[in-house]
C-alpha positions, 0 to 999 in steps of 0.5 A: 790896719792900713786904713789907719795908717792911711790917716796918719801924717806923711812922715808917720805913715812912712815910719809906720810902712817902714816898721811894718817892713821891719817886723815882717820881713826880719821875721821872714828872713829869720826863718828862711835863714835859720836852717843854714845858720844865718839867721844873725843876718836877720839882725843886720836887715832889721838894724839897717831897714829901721834907719829911715823909720828912725829919720821919719819918727824924728821928723814926726816928732818935730812937727808935734813939737817934741824933740827930733833929736831924742826921738830919732836917737831913741828909734834907732833901736828898733823896739824903741822905734815901735814904741816911738811910733805908737806914742807919736800916733794920734790918740795916744796919751803922749801927743800934743792935742791942738787946743780948740780956739 
């Protein structure tokens, strides 16, 4: 999995690592805080850590010729950020392929 992330461009790679931290860290934190009835604090962690991912996804969309504003705003929601990440990855049907000349 890390080999595929290393092949991506800088902004997409950073967003991928942050989204990985969001998913794994949020899950671990929710499990850790559940016995103390503080699991909703994990949501605060997820939304806060997701902000830089939204920024990097918007920059990656800008480099691909897509709307950076739309991608950034939709990526503020963590689940939508994952969808945007996979739609921006190379090989996705939504990414613009460079025309061979």
